[in-house]
PDB file as gemmi writes it, atoms N, CA and C in Angstrom:
CRYST1    1.000    1.000    1.000  90.00  90.00  90.00 P 1                      
ATOM      1  N   MET A   1    -181.221 -17.078 180.812  1.00  0.00           N  
ATOM      2  CA  MET A   1    -181.742 -18.381 180.451  1.00  0.00           C  
ATOM      3  C   MET A   1    -183.183 -18.184 179.974  1.00  0.00           C  
ATOM      4  N   SER A   2    -183.506 -18.828 178.877  1.00  0.00           N  
ATOM      5  CA  SER A   2    -184.865 -18.696 178.349  1.00  0.00           C  
ATOM      6  C   SER A   2    -185.864 -19.442 179.237  1.00  0.00           C  
ATOM      7  N   VAL A   3    -187.119 -19.121 179.067  1.00  0.00           N  
ATOM      8  CA  VAL A   3    -188.184 -19.756 179.855  1.00  0.00           C  
ATOM      9  C   VAL A   3    -188.216 -21.259 179.583  1.00  0.00           C  
ATOM     10  N   ASP A   4    -188.064 -21.649 178.324  1.00  0.00           N  
ATOM     11  CA  ASP A   4    -188.086 -23.078 177.984  1.00  0.00           C  
ATOM     12  C   ASP A   4    -186.915 -23.824 178.631  1.00  0.00           C  
ATOM     13  N   ARG A   5    -185.731 -23.225 178.602  1.00  0.00           N  
ATOM     14  CA  ARG A   5    -184.567 -23.881 179.208  1.00  0.00           C  
ATOM     15  C   ARG A   5    -184.705 -23.946 180.722  1.00  0.00           C  
ATOM     16  N   LEU A   6    -185.231 -22.900 181.320  1.00  0.00           N  
ATOM     17  CA  LEU A   6    -185.451 -22.906 182.766  1.00  0.00           C  
ATOM     18  C   LEU A   6    -186.447 -23.993 183.147  1.00  0.00           C  
ATOM     19  N   ARG A   7    -187.519 -24.117 182.381  1.00  0.00           N  
ATOM     20  CA  ARG A   7    -188.523 -25.149 182.636  1.00  0.00           C  
ATOM     21  C   ARG A   7    -187.879 -26.541 182.548  1.00  0.00           C  
ATOM     22  N   THR A   8    -187.059 -26.753 181.522  1.00  0.00           N  
ATOM     23  CA  THR A   8    -186.384 -28.043 181.367  1.00  0.00           C  
ATOM     24  C   THR A   8    -185.436 -28.310 182.535  1.00  0.00           C  
ATOM     25  N   ALA A   9    -184.676 -27.290 182.927  1.00  0.00           N  
ATOM     26  CA  ALA A   9    -183.734 -27.454 184.041  1.00  0.00           C  
ATOM     27  C   ALA A   9    -184.464 -27.806 185.330  1.00  0.00           C  
ATOM     28  N   LEU A  10    -185.590 -27.164 185.574  1.00  0.00           N  
ATOM     29  CA  LEU A  10    -186.366 -27.456 186.781  1.00  0.00           C  
ATOM     30  C   LEU A  10    -186.959 -28.865 186.745  1.00  0.00           C  
ATOM     31  N   LEU A  11    -187.402 -29.297 185.574  1.00  0.00           N  
ATOM     32  CA  LEU A  11    -187.920 -30.662 185.454  1.00  0.00           C  
ATOM     33  C   LEU A  11    -186.825 -31.692 185.711  1.00  0.00           C  
ATOM     34  N   VAL A  12    -185.634 -31.444 185.189  1.00  0.00           N  
ATOM     35  CA  VAL A  12    -184.511 -32.360 185.416  1.00  0.00           C  
ATOM     36  C   VAL A  12    -184.144 -32.373 186.896  1.00  0.00           C  
ATOM     37  N   ALA A  13    -184.091 -31.216 187.507  1.00  0.00           N  
ATOM     38  CA  ALA A  13    -183.779 -31.147 188.939  1.00  0.00           C  
ATOM     39  C   ALA A  13    -184.800 -31.921 189.761  1.00  0.00           C  
ATOM     40  N   ASP A  14    -186.069 -31.782 189.415  1.00  0.00           N  
ATOM     41  CA  ASP A  14    -187.119 -32.534 190.113  1.00  0.00           C  
ATOM     42  C   ASP A  14    -186.941 -34.036 189.927  1.00  0.00           C  
ATOM     43  N   ALA A  15    -186.634 -34.454 188.707  1.00  0.00           N  
ATOM     44  CA  ALA A  15    -186.465 -35.883 188.430  1.00  0.00           C  
ATOM     45  C   ALA A  15    -185.293 -36.461 189.222  1.00  0.00           C  
ATOM     46  N   VAL A  16    -184.193 -35.733 189.266  1.00  0.00           N  
ATOM     47  CA  VAL A  16    -183.023 -36.208 190.016  1.00  0.00           C  
ATOM     48  C   VAL A  16    -183.341 -36.254 191.505  1.00  0.00           C  
ATOM     49  N   THR A  17    -183.990 -35.249 192.001  1.00  0.00           N  
ATOM     50  CA  THR A  17    -184.354 -35.217 193.425  1.00  0.00           C  
ATOM     51  C   THR A  17    -185.244 -36.401 193.792  1.00  0.00           C  
ATOM     52  N   LEU A  18    -186.258 -36.653 192.986  1.00  0.00           N  
ATOM     53  CA  LEU A  18    -187.160 -37.782 193.252  1.00  0.00           C  
ATOM     54  C   LEU A  18    -186.415 -39.112 193.197  1.00  0.00           C  
ATOM     55  N   THR A  19    -185.483 -39.233 192.266  1.00  0.00           N  
ATOM     56  CA  THR A  19    -184.710 -40.476 192.149  1.00  0.00           C  
ATOM     57  C   THR A  19    -183.847 -40.702 193.386  1.00  0.00           C  
ATOM     58  N   VAL A  20    -183.162 -39.671 193.822  1.00  0.00           N  
ATOM     59  CA  VAL A  20    -182.305 -39.809 195.008  1.00  0.00           C  
ATOM     60  C   VAL A  20    -183.146 -40.103 196.246  1.00  0.00           C  
ATOM     61  N   LEU A  21    -184.285 -39.444 196.374  1.00  0.00           N  
ATOM     62  CA  LEU A  21    -185.166 -39.722 197.510  1.00  0.00           C  
ATOM     63  C   LEU A  21    -185.664 -41.166 197.482  1.00  0.00           C  
ATOM     64  N   ALA A  22    -186.009 -41.654 196.293  1.00  0.00           N  
ATOM     65  CA  ALA A  22    -186.472 -43.042 196.165  1.00  0.00           C  
ATOM     66  C   ALA A  22    -185.353 -44.009 196.532  1.00  0.00           C  
ATOM     67  N   LEU A  23    -184.133 -43.711 196.111  1.00  0.00           N  
ATOM     68  CA  LEU A  23    -183.004 -44.576 196.472  1.00  0.00           C  
ATOM     69  C   LEU A  23    -182.788 -44.571 197.974  1.00  0.00           C  
ATOM     70  N   ASP A  24    -182.894 -43.398 198.578  1.00  0.00           N  
ATOM     71  CA  ASP A  24    -182.691 -43.278 200.011  1.00  0.00           C  
ATOM     72  C   ASP A  24    -183.725 -44.093 200.777  1.00  0.00           C  
ATOM     73  N   GLN A  25    -184.971 -44.075 200.329  1.00  0.00           N  
ATOM     74  CA  GLN A  25    -186.031 -44.818 201.010  1.00  0.00           C  
ATOM     75  C   GLN A  25    -185.939 -46.311 200.730  1.00  0.00           C  
ATOM     76  N   ALA A  26    -185.444 -46.690 199.548  1.00  0.00           N  
ATOM     77  CA  ALA A  26    -185.364 -48.099 199.186  1.00  0.00           C  
ATOM     78  C   ALA A  26    -184.177 -48.779 199.853  1.00  0.00           C  
ATOM     79  N   SER A  27    -183.166 -48.023 200.192  1.00  0.00           N  
ATOM     80  CA  SER A  27    -181.962 -48.586 200.772  1.00  0.00           C  
ATOM     81  C   SER A  27    -182.075 -48.633 202.293  1.00  0.00           C  
ATOM     82  N   PRO A  28    -181.818 -49.805 202.908  1.00  0.00           N  
ATOM     83  CA  PRO A  28    -181.908 -49.906 204.357  1.00  0.00           C  
ATOM     84  C   PRO A  28    -180.819 -49.106 205.070  1.00  0.00           C  
ATOM     85  N   ASP A  29    -179.728 -48.821 204.384  1.00  0.00           N  
ATOM     86  CA  ASP A  29    -178.678 -48.031 205.006  1.00  0.00           C  
ATOM     87  C   ASP A  29    -178.201 -46.965 204.020  1.00  0.00           C  
ATOM     88  N   PHE A  30    -177.728 -45.874 204.562  1.00  0.00           N  
ATOM     89  CA  PHE A  30    -177.309 -44.726 203.759  1.00  0.00           C  
ATOM     90  C   PHE A  30    -176.144 -45.077 202.844  1.00  0.00           C  
ATOM     91  N   GLU A  31    -175.312 -46.034 203.230  1.00  0.00           N  
ATOM     92  CA  GLU A  31    -174.143 -46.402 202.432  1.00  0.00           C  
ATOM     93  C   GLU A  31    -174.526 -46.843 201.023  1.00  0.00           C  
ATOM     94  N   GLY A  32    -175.668 -47.489 200.870  1.00  0.00           N  
ATOM     95  CA  GLY A  32    -176.106 -47.914 199.542  1.00  0.00           C  
ATOM     96  C   GLY A  32    -176.317 -46.746 198.611  1.00  0.00           C  
ATOM     97  N   VAL A  33    -176.884 -45.684 199.133  1.00  0.00           N  
ATOM     98  CA  VAL A  33    -177.106 -44.480 198.326  1.00  0.00           C  
ATOM     99  C   VAL A  33    -175.774 -43.820 198.015  1.00  0.00           C  
ATOM    100  N   VAL A  34    -174.907 -43.710 198.998  1.00  0.00           N  
ATOM    101  CA  VAL A  34    -173.608 -43.081 198.786  1.00  0.00           C  
ATOM    102  C   VAL A  34    -172.806 -43.863 197.753  1.00  0.00           C  
ATOM    103  N   THR A  35    -172.829 -45.193 197.815  1.00  0.00           N  
ATOM    104  CA  THR A  35    -172.110 -46.018 196.849  1.00  0.00           C  
ATOM    105  C   THR A  35    -172.645 -45.785 195.452  1.00  0.00           C  
ATOM    106  N   TRP A  36    -173.947 -45.717 195.290  1.00  0.00           N  
ATOM    107  CA  TRP A  36    -174.539 -45.485 193.978  1.00  0.00           C  
ATOM    108  C   TRP A  36    -174.114 -44.129 193.427  1.00  0.00           C  
ATOM    109  N   LEU A  37    -174.147 -43.110 194.285  1.00  0.00           N  
ATOM    110  CA  LEU A  37    -173.762 -41.773 193.824  1.00  0.00           C  
ATOM    111  C   LEU A  37    -172.287 -41.715 193.468  1.00  0.00           C  
ATOM    112  N   SER A  38    -171.441 -42.396 194.213  1.00  0.00           N  
ATOM    113  CA  SER A  38    -170.011 -42.421 193.889  1.00  0.00           C  
ATOM    114  C   SER A  38    -169.782 -43.088 192.546  1.00  0.00           C  
ATOM    115  N   GLY A  39    -170.507 -44.166 192.291  1.00  0.00           N  
ATOM    116  CA  GLY A  39    -170.377 -44.847 191.003  1.00  0.00           C  
ATOM    117  C   GLY A  39    -170.796 -43.964 189.856  1.00  0.00           C  
ATOM    118  N   ALA A  40    -171.851 -43.196 190.037  1.00  0.00           N  
ATOM    119  CA  ALA A  40    -172.310 -42.293 188.984  1.00  0.00           C  
ATOM    120  C   ALA A  40    -171.261 -41.232 188.702  1.00  0.00           C  
ATOM    121  N   GLU A  41    -170.609 -40.733 189.755  1.00  0.00           N  
ATOM    122  CA  GLU A  41    -169.590 -39.702 189.573  1.00  0.00           C  
ATOM    123  C   GLU A  41    -168.387 -40.249 188.841  1.00  0.00           C  
ATOM    124  N   SER A  42    -167.946 -41.474 189.176  1.00  0.00           N  
ATOM    125  CA  SER A  42    -166.772 -42.027 188.503  1.00  0.00           C  
ATOM    126  C   SER A  42    -167.068 -42.325 187.046  1.00  0.00           C  
ATOM    127  N   ASP A  43    -168.313 -42.723 186.743  1.00  0.00           N  
ATOM    128  CA  ASP A  43    -168.671 -42.945 185.351  1.00  0.00           C  
ATOM    129  C   ASP A  43    -168.530 -41.655 184.559  1.00  0.00           C  
ATOM    130  N   ARG A  44    -168.971 -40.576 185.124  1.00  0.00           N  
ATOM    131  CA  ARG A  44    -168.893 -39.288 184.437  1.00  0.00           C  
ATOM    132  C   ARG A  44    -167.433 -38.915 184.197  1.00  0.00           C  
ATOM    133  N   GLU A  45    -166.561 -39.182 185.166  1.00  0.00           N  
ATOM    134  CA  GLU A  45    -165.141 -38.891 185.007  1.00  0.00           C  
ATOM    135  C   GLU A  45    -164.551 -39.687 183.844  1.00  0.00           C  
ATOM    136  N   GLU A  46    -164.966 -40.929 183.704  1.00  0.00           N  
ATOM    137  CA  GLU A  46    -164.461 -41.743 182.595  1.00  0.00           C  
ATOM    138  C   GLU A  46    -164.906 -41.179 181.250  1.00  0.00           C  
ATOM    139  N   VAL A  47    -166.142 -40.740 181.182  1.00  0.00           N  
ATOM    140  CA  VAL A  47    -166.653 -40.156 179.939  1.00  0.00           C  
ATOM    141  C   VAL A  47    -165.887 -38.878 179.614  1.00  0.00           C  
ATOM    142  N   HIS A  48    -165.618 -38.059 180.618  1.00  0.00           N  
ATOM    143  CA  HIS A  48    -164.853 -36.829 180.394  1.00  0.00           C  
ATOM    144  C   HIS A  48    -163.430 -37.140 179.925  1.00  0.00           C  
ATOM    145  N   GLN A  49    -162.803 -38.124 180.549  1.00  0.00           N  
ATOM    146  CA  GLN A  49    -161.443 -38.489 180.157  1.00  0.00           C  
ATOM    147  C   GLN A  49    -161.415 -38.988 178.718  1.00  0.00           C  
ATOM    148  N   ALA A  50    -162.351 -39.853 178.369  1.00  0.00           N  
ATOM    149  CA  ALA A  50    -162.412 -40.377 177.011  1.00  0.00           C  
ATOM    150  C   ALA A  50    -162.718 -39.262 176.010  1.00  0.00           C  
ATOM    151  N   THR A  51    -163.565 -38.320 176.405  1.00  0.00           N  
ATOM    152  CA  THR A  51    -163.869 -37.182 175.532  1.00  0.00           C  
ATOM    153  C   THR A  51    -162.602 -36.397 175.233  1.00  0.00           C  
ATOM    154  N   GLY A  52    -161.785 -36.171 176.240  1.00  0.00           N  
ATOM    155  CA  GLY A  52    -160.509 -35.476 176.038  1.00  0.00           C  
ATOM    156  C   GLY A  52    -159.588 -36.242 175.106  1.00  0.00           C  
ATOM    157  N   MET A  53    -159.560 -37.546 175.250  1.00  0.00           N  
ATOM    158  CA  MET A  53    -158.720 -38.375 174.374  1.00  0.00           C  
ATOM    159  C   MET A  53    -159.203 -38.280 172.927  1.00  0.00           C  
ATOM    160  N   ILE A  54    -160.512 -38.306 172.729  1.00  0.00           N  
ATOM    161  CA  ILE A  54    -161.073 -38.206 171.373  1.00  0.00           C  
ATOM    162  C   ILE A  54    -160.751 -36.832 170.784  1.00  0.00           C  
ATOM    163  N   MET A  55    -160.849 -35.791 171.593  1.00  0.00           N  
ATOM    164  CA  MET A  55    -160.520 -34.438 171.121  1.00  0.00           C  
ATOM    165  C   MET A  55    -159.102 -34.400 170.559  1.00  0.00           C  
ATOM    166  N   MET A  56    -158.179 -34.982 171.289  1.00  0.00           N  
ATOM    167  CA  MET A  56    -156.784 -34.970 170.860  1.00  0.00           C  
ATOM    168  C   MET A  56    -156.568 -35.841 169.615  1.00  0.00           C  
ATOM    169  N   GLN A  57    -157.170 -37.014 169.596  1.00  0.00           N  
ATOM    170  CA  GLN A  57    -156.996 -37.929 168.464  1.00  0.00           C  
ATOM    171  C   GLN A  57    -157.569 -37.376 167.172  1.00  0.00           C  
ATOM    172  N   LEU A  58    -158.736 -36.751 167.263  1.00  0.00           N  
ATOM    173  CA  LEU A  58    -159.444 -36.325 166.051  1.00  0.00           C  
ATOM    174  C   LEU A  58    -159.350 -34.827 165.781  1.00  0.00           C  
ATOM    175  N   GLY A  59    -158.829 -34.071 166.736  1.00  0.00           N  
ATOM    176  CA  GLY A  59    -158.734 -32.631 166.559  1.00  0.00           C  
ATOM    177  C   GLY A  59    -160.090 -31.954 166.475  1.00  0.00           C  
ATOM    178  N   VAL A  60    -161.021 -32.403 167.331  1.00  0.00           N  
ATOM    179  CA  VAL A  60    -162.377 -31.857 167.328  1.00  0.00           C  
ATOM    180  C   VAL A  60    -162.661 -31.184 168.664  1.00  0.00           C  
ATOM    181  N   SER A  61    -163.768 -30.451 168.732  1.00  0.00           N  
ATOM    182  CA  SER A  61    -164.177 -29.788 169.978  1.00  0.00           C  
ATOM    183  C   SER A  61    -164.666 -30.823 170.990  1.00  0.00           C  
ATOM    184  N   ALA A  62    -164.811 -30.391 172.226  1.00  0.00           N  
ATOM    185  CA  ALA A  62    -165.322 -31.276 173.275  1.00  0.00           C  
ATOM    186  C   ALA A  62    -166.737 -31.728 172.942  1.00  0.00           C  
ATOM    187  N   GLU A  63    -167.526 -30.822 172.418  1.00  0.00           N  
ATOM    188  CA  GLU A  63    -168.906 -31.147 172.052  1.00  0.00           C  
ATOM    189  C   GLU A  63    -168.949 -32.234 170.975  1.00  0.00           C  
ATOM    190  N   GLU A  64    -168.117 -32.075 169.948  1.00  0.00           N  
ATOM    191  CA  GLU A  64    -168.060 -33.064 168.863  1.00  0.00           C  
ATOM    192  C   GLU A  64    -167.545 -34.404 169.371  1.00  0.00           C  
ATOM    193  N   ALA A  65    -166.535 -34.367 170.241  1.00  0.00           N  
ATOM    194  CA  ALA A  65    -165.964 -35.604 170.780  1.00  0.00           C  
ATOM    195  C   ALA A  65    -167.008 -36.370 171.589  1.00  0.00           C  
ATOM    196  N   LEU A  66    -167.759 -35.670 172.415  1.00  0.00           N  
ATOM    197  CA  LEU A  66    -168.794 -36.321 173.219  1.00  0.00           C  
ATOM    198  C   LEU A  66    -169.901 -36.880 172.329  1.00  0.00           C  
ATOM    199  N   LEU A  67    -170.269 -36.135 171.307  1.00  0.00           N  
ATOM    200  CA  LEU A  67    -171.283 -36.630 170.368  1.00  0.00           C  
ATOM    201  C   LEU A  67    -170.809 -37.913 169.683  1.00  0.00           C  
ATOM    202  N   ARG A  68    -169.557 -37.957 169.302  1.00  0.00           N  
ATOM    203  CA  ARG A  68    -169.017 -39.162 168.656  1.00  0.00           C  
ATOM    204  C   ARG A  68    -168.999 -40.353 169.615  1.00  0.00           C  
ATOM    205  N   LEU A  69    -168.631 -40.093 170.872  1.00  0.00           N  
ATOM    206  CA  LEU A  69    -168.634 -41.156 171.871  1.00  0.00           C  
ATOM    207  C   LEU A  69    -170.045 -41.699 172.041  1.00  0.00           C  
ATOM    208  N   ARG A  70    -171.006 -40.812 172.187  1.00  0.00           N  
ATOM    209  CA  ARG A  70    -172.398 -41.244 172.373  1.00  0.00           C  
ATOM    210  C   ARG A  70    -172.934 -41.948 171.133  1.00  0.00           C  
ATOM    211  N   ALA A  71    -172.560 -41.472 169.968  1.00  0.00           N  
ATOM    212  CA  ALA A  71    -173.010 -42.107 168.722  1.00  0.00           C  
ATOM    213  C   ALA A  71    -172.475 -43.534 168.623  1.00  0.00           C  
ATOM    214  N   ARG A  72    -171.217 -43.715 168.990  1.00  0.00           N  
ATOM    215  CA  ARG A  72    -170.635 -45.064 168.953  1.00  0.00           C  
ATOM    216  C   ARG A  72    -171.353 -45.967 169.939  1.00  0.00           C  
ATOM    217  N   ALA A  73    -171.637 -45.448 171.119  1.00  0.00           N  
ATOM    218  CA  ALA A  73    -172.354 -46.235 172.127  1.00  0.00           C  
ATOM    219  C   ALA A  73    -173.728 -46.638 171.606  1.00  0.00           C  
ATOM    220  N   PHE A  74    -174.442 -45.701 171.019  1.00  0.00           N  
ATOM    221  CA  PHE A  74    -175.769 -45.992 170.474  1.00  0.00           C  
ATOM    222  C   PHE A  74    -175.687 -47.022 169.358  1.00  0.00           C  
ATOM    223  N   ALA A  75    -174.742 -46.844 168.454  1.00  0.00           N  
ATOM    224  CA  ALA A  75    -174.607 -47.748 167.310  1.00  0.00           C  
ATOM    225  C   ALA A  75    -174.273 -49.173 167.739  1.00  0.00           C  
ATOM    226  N   GLN A  76    -173.548 -49.301 168.834  1.00  0.00           N  
ATOM    227  CA  GLN A  76    -173.142 -50.627 169.307  1.00  0.00           C  
ATOM    228  C   GLN A  76    -174.049 -51.173 170.408  1.00  0.00           C  
ATOM    229  N   GLY A  77    -175.064 -50.436 170.771  1.00  0.00           N  
ATOM    230  CA  GLY A  77    -175.957 -50.893 171.836  1.00  0.00           C  
ATOM    231  C   GLY A  77    -175.266 -50.974 173.182  1.00  0.00           C  
ATOM    232  N   ARG A  78    -174.330 -50.064 173.427  1.00  0.00           N  
ATOM    233  CA  ARG A  78    -173.583 -50.027 174.681  1.00  0.00           C  
ATOM    234  C   ARG A  78    -173.864 -48.708 175.383  1.00  0.00           C  
ATOM    235  N   THR A  79    -173.429 -48.609 176.617  1.00  0.00           N  
ATOM    236  CA  THR A  79    -173.564 -47.346 177.330  1.00  0.00           C  
ATOM    237  C   THR A  79    -172.369 -46.456 176.993  1.00  0.00           C  
ATOM    238  N   ALA A  80    -172.533 -45.157 177.239  1.00  0.00           N  
ATOM    239  CA  ALA A  80    -171.428 -44.224 177.026  1.00  0.00           C  
ATOM    240  C   ALA A  80    -170.255 -44.579 177.931  1.00  0.00           C  
ATOM    241  N   THR A  81    -170.543 -45.046 179.124  1.00  0.00           N  
ATOM    242  CA  THR A  81    -169.474 -45.432 180.056  1.00  0.00           C  
ATOM    243  C   THR A  81    -168.691 -46.624 179.522  1.00  0.00           C  
ATOM    244  N   GLN A  82    -169.368 -47.602 178.950  1.00  0.00           N  
ATOM    245  CA  GLN A  82    -168.675 -48.762 178.391  1.00  0.00           C  
ATOM    246  C   GLN A  82    -167.755 -48.345 177.249  1.00  0.00           C  
ATOM    247  N   VAL A  83    -168.244 -47.478 176.390  1.00  0.00           N  
ATOM    248  CA  VAL A  83    -167.416 -47.003 175.277  1.00  0.00           C  
ATOM    249  C   VAL A  83    -166.254 -46.171 175.814  1.00  0.00           C  
ATOM    250  N   ALA A  84    -166.522 -45.325 176.809  1.00  0.00           N  
ATOM    251  CA  ALA A  84    -165.458 -44.509 177.395  1.00  0.00           C  
ATOM    252  C   ALA A  84    -164.354 -45.389 177.972  1.00  0.00           C  
ATOM    253  N   ARG A  85    -164.730 -46.432 178.680  1.00  0.00           N  
ATOM    254  CA  ARG A  85    -163.722 -47.346 179.248  1.00  0.00           C  
ATOM    255  C   ARG A  85    -162.893 -47.993 178.152  1.00  0.00           C  
ATOM    256  N   ALA A  86    -163.533 -48.392 177.067  1.00  0.00           N  
ATOM    257  CA  ALA A  86    -162.802 -49.011 175.954  1.00  0.00           C  
ATOM    258  C   ALA A  86    -161.827 -48.013 175.329  1.00  0.00           C  
ATOM    259  N   ILE A  87    -162.221 -46.766 175.233  1.00  0.00           N  
ATOM    260  CA  ILE A  87    -161.332 -45.746 174.678  1.00  0.00           C  
ATOM    261  C   ILE A  87    -160.154 -45.513 175.612  1.00  0.00           C  
ATOM    262  N   ILE A  88    -160.420 -45.401 176.905  1.00  0.00           N  
ATOM    263  CA  ILE A  88    -159.362 -45.185 177.893  1.00  0.00           C  
ATOM    264  C   ILE A  88    -158.388 -46.363 177.896  1.00  0.00           C  
ATOM    265  N   GLU A  89    -158.925 -47.583 177.788  1.00  0.00           N  
ATOM    266  CA  GLU A  89    -158.082 -48.788 177.787  1.00  0.00           C  
ATOM    267  C   GLU A  89    -157.414 -49.017 176.434  1.00  0.00           C  
ATOM    268  N   ARG A  90    -157.749 -48.163 175.471  1.00  0.00           N  
ATOM    269  CA  ARG A  90    -157.200 -48.212 174.114  1.00  0.00           C  
ATOM    270  C   ARG A  90    -157.559 -49.505 173.367  1.00  0.00           C  
ATOM    271  N   THR A  91    -158.742 -50.042 173.680  1.00  0.00           N  
ATOM    272  CA  THR A  91    -159.240 -51.190 172.932  1.00  0.00           C  
ATOM    273  C   THR A  91    -160.234 -50.730 171.864  1.00  0.00           C  
ATOM    274  N   MET A  92    -160.532 -49.423 171.850  1.00  0.00           N  
ATOM    275  CA  MET A  92    -161.423 -48.839 170.838  1.00  0.00           C  
ATOM    276  C   MET A  92    -160.778 -47.532 170.388  1.00  0.00           C  
ATOM    277  N   ASP A  93    -160.846 -47.305 169.092  1.00  0.00           N  
ATOM    278  CA  ASP A  93    -160.284 -46.093 168.524  1.00  0.00           C  
ATOM    279  C   ASP A  93    -161.303 -45.500 167.568  1.00  0.00           C  
ATOM    280  N   LEU A  94    -161.722 -44.281 167.811  1.00  0.00           N  
ATOM    281  CA  LEU A  94    -162.728 -43.657 166.965  1.00  0.00           C  
ATOM    282  C   LEU A  94    -162.149 -43.108 165.666  1.00  0.00           C  
ATOM    283  N   ARG A  95    -160.846 -43.168 165.500  1.00  0.00           N  
ATOM    284  CA  ARG A  95    -160.260 -42.727 164.233  1.00  0.00           C  
ATOM    285  C   ARG A  95    -160.645 -43.651 163.099  1.00  0.00           C  
ATOM    286  N   ASP A  96    -161.171 -44.825 163.437  1.00  0.00           N  
ATOM    287  CA  ASP A  96    -161.584 -45.794 162.407  1.00  0.00           C  
ATOM    288  C   ASP A  96    -162.883 -45.398 161.740  1.00  0.00           C  
ATOM    289  N   ASP A  97    -163.619 -44.446 162.328  1.00  0.00           N  
ATOM    290  CA  ASP A  97    -164.921 -44.041 161.773  1.00  0.00           C  
ATOM    291  C   ASP A  97    -164.760 -43.307 160.462  1.00  0.00           C  
TER     292      ASP A  97                                                      
END                                                                             
């Protein structure tokens, strides 16, 4: 890993750590933090599932599929999770692009 990438990875790790610590201190009970983390994990699963669907529909790599999902989200002012859910529910089709 290059020095620049290592520096970036360490900064991201620090940011995530500080965020989780802040959530832990802001929440009166641990369950609030656990619920938030579970929600974040399920969102990621939806994005991965939608990425796989886009790969199959368009015959593109995982990287290209994820870029297309994110581009659609940006263009529509939505989150990647919202677009992923629409793709999974088959109410959005990126073949129209």
